[in-house]
C-alpha positions in Angstrom: 0.1 -0.1 0.0 1.4 3.2 -1.0 2.1 5.8 2.0 0.0 9.2 1.4 2.4 12.1 0.4 2.4 14.9 3.4 1.6 18.3 2.1 3.8 20.5 3.4 3.5 24.2 1.6 0.8 25.1 -0.1 0.5 28.1 -2.5 -3.3 28.9 -2.6 -4.7 31.9 -5.7 -1.1 33.4 -5.3 -0.4 36.6 -7.5 2.0 39.3 -7.4 0.9 42.3 -8.6 3.4 45.5 -9.4 2.1 48.8 -10.6 3.6 50.6 -13.5 1.9 54.0 -14.0 -1.6 53.4 -14.1 -0.6 50.0 -15.6 -0.7 46.1 -13.3 1.9 44.0 -13.9 1.7 40.4 -12.8 4.9 38.9 -11.8 2.9 36.0 -10.7 -1.1 35.4 -11.5 -3.2 32.9 -9.4 -0.6 30.2 -8.6 -1.9 27.4 -7.0 1.0 24.8 -6.0 1.8 22.3 -3.6 5.0 21.2 -2.2 5.3 17.8 -0.3 7.3 17.1 2.6 10.4 15.0 1.0 9.8 16.4 -2.4 12.8 17.0 -4.9 11.8 19.7 -7.3 13.2 21.9 -9.8 11.6 25.1 -10.9 12.1 26.1 -14.4 11.4 29.4 -16.0 13.5 32.0 -18.5 14.5 35.2 -17.6 11.2 37.2 -16.9 8.9 34.3 -16.5 8.2 34.5 -12.5 10.7 32.1 -11.3 12.3 34.7 -9.0 9.0 36.0 -7.7 7.8 32.7 -7.0 11.1 31.7 -5.0 10.6 34.8 -3.2 7.2 33.1 -2.3 8.4 30.2 -1.0 10.9 31.8 0.8 8.8 33.9 2.3 11.5 37.1 1.7 8.1 38.8 0.0 4.3 39.1 0.8 1.8 38.3 -2.2 -0.6 41.1 -3.4 -3.4 38.5 -3.2 -3.7 35.1 -2.0 -2.6 32.6 1.2 0.7 30.5 1.8 0.8 28.1 4.1 3.9 26.5 5.2 3.3 23.3 7.9 0.4 24.5 8.9 0.7 28.0 9.4 -0.6 30.8 7.4 2.4 32.6 6.8 0.4 35.8 5.2 -1.5 36.5 8.6 1.8 36.7 10.6 3.8 39.9 11.7 7.1 40.9 10.2 9.1 39.7 12.8 6.8 36.1 13.2 7.1 35.7 9.6 11.0 36.2 10.0 11.3 33.3 12.8 9.2 31.0 10.8 11.2 31.9 7.8 14.7 31.5 9.9 14.0 27.7 11.7 11.7 26.3 8.6 13.6 27.2 5.5 17.3 26.9 4.5 18.7 29.1 1.1 21.2 28.2 -0.8 22.4 31.2 -3.5 24.0 31.3 -6.9 26.3 34.4 -5.3 27.0 31.9 -2.1 26.3 35.3 -0.2 28.7 34.3 2.5 30.2 37.6 4.8 33.6 38.2 4.0 34.6 38.7 7.8 33.5 36.0 9.5 35.1 32.3 8.8 33.9 29.4 7.7 32.2 28.2 10.7 31.0 31.6 12.1 29.2 31.3 8.6 27.8 28.1 8.8 26.4 28.8 12.5 24.9 32.4 11.8 21.6 31.4 11.1 21.4 29.4 14.3 22.9 32.4 16.5 19.9 35.1 14.5 17.1 32.2 15.7 18.7 33.0 19.5 20.5 29.3 19.6 23.9 29.3 22.0 26.8 30.5 20.3 29.2 28.2 21.1 26.4 25.2 20.3 25.8 26.5 17.2 29.2 26.2 16.5 30.0 23.1 17.3 27.3 22.0 15.2 28.7 23.9 11.9 31.8 21.9 12.4 29.6 18.7 12.6 28.1 19.5 9.5 31.4 20.5 7.8 32.6 17.9 8.7 30.4 15.6 7.1 30.4 17.2 3.6 34.7 17.4 3.5 35.0 20.8 4.7 36.3 19.9 8.4 39.7 21.4 7.6 38.5 24.5 6.9 36.3 25.7 9.7 39.1 28.8 10.4 39.4 30.0 7.0 37.7 32.8 5.3 35.4 33.1 2.1 38.1 34.2 0.2 40.3 31.5 0.9 38.2 29.0 -0.7 37.6 28.0 -4.2 33.9 28.6 -5.9 33.0 24.9 -5.0 34.4 25.3 -1.3 32.2 28.6 -1.2 29.0 26.5 -2.6 29.5 23.5 -0.1 29.9 26.2 3.2 26.6 27.4 1.9 24.8 23.8 1.8 26.5 23.3 5.2 24.8 26.8 6.5 21.5 25.9 4.9 21.5 22.8 7.1 21.9 24.7 10.8 18.4 24.8 11.6 17.5 21.7 10.0 15.1 23.0 7.8 11.4 21.8 6.6 12.8 23.0 3.2 15.8 24.0 1.3 15.7 26.7 -1.6 18.5 26.7 -3.8 18.8 29.6 -6.3 20.9 28.7 -9.3 23.3 26.8 -6.8 25.4 25.8 -9.8 25.5 28.7 -11.7 29.2 30.0 -10.6 30.7 26.9 -11.0 32.6 25.3 -13.6 30.9 22.1 -14.7 33.1 19.5 -12.5 32.2 21.5 -9.6 28.6 21.8 -10.7 28.5 17.9 -11.2 29.8 17.4 -7.6 27.2 20.0 -5.6 24.7 18.2 -7.7 25.4 15.3 -6.2 25.2 16.8 -2.7 22.0 17.3 -3.4 20.7 13.8 -4.2 22.5 12.7 -1.4 20.3 15.5 0.9 17.6 14.0 -0.8 18.1 10.6 0.2 18.5 11.6 3.6 14.8 12.9 3.5 15.5 17.0 2.9 12.8 18.5 0.6 14.5 20.5 -1.9 13.7 23.2 -4.4 16.3 24.1 -7.0 15.3 27.2 -9.0 17.2 26.9 -12.5 17.2 27.9 -16.4 19.3 24.7 -16.4 17.6 21.3 -18.1 20.7 19.4 -16.7 20.2 20.5 -13.4 16.8 19.4 -13.6 17.1 16.5 -14.8 18.3 15.0 -10.9 15.1 16.1 -9.3 12.1 13.8 -9.4 9.4 16.5 -10.4 10.1 19.9 -12.6 7.6 23.2 -12.4 7.4 24.9 -15.1 7.0 29.0 -14.9 5.9 31.3 -17.7 4.4 34.4 -17.9 3.6 34.3 -14.3 1.7 31.0 -14.2 3.2 27.2 -12.9 2.4 24.1 -15.0 3.6 20.7 -14.4 
């Protein structure tokens, strides 16, 4: 008997509208979408399709103009800014194309930062960060700074940082975009391993080769979502 999939996140009639003079421009237009726990999906779309806006909605980085976003039973569109930041920090891990590491912090400090921001004990957070970094082969780089790392190493640090709060969902925005082909494949293998370990992962990309490693592809065209 197949096991019923558990819904983790729902978007219901979500639109994002920008005013351009007297004209209304729909970056997203009445999107309905379900993300299931343990899912591994790619969000595909050309520049201007709305996929970046969709990423901002899924990451709770921006509020929709209309509609509802529910994450793990929490209707996020009803939360205050402070409450929303707390949910985002605990439940969502982010991985960015440009890595977004803080140059003045060590590798371990960069990874521990989201936990510290969520008021976790600093020393315990650094200890947990060290453990995650060792698991992904970066245990010898704990005290290094981002400018002392290769692009692939920086992305591994970014992946470790996304895991520090054991989030419900990981959002990766063009995670191989600044990497050479060999390093990009290594990073994608890391995503596959994370998925095998039960993580829910969404990769936003325009690269069909990246989408091939996922279980599902979500297409964004002119602010609409299709599968």
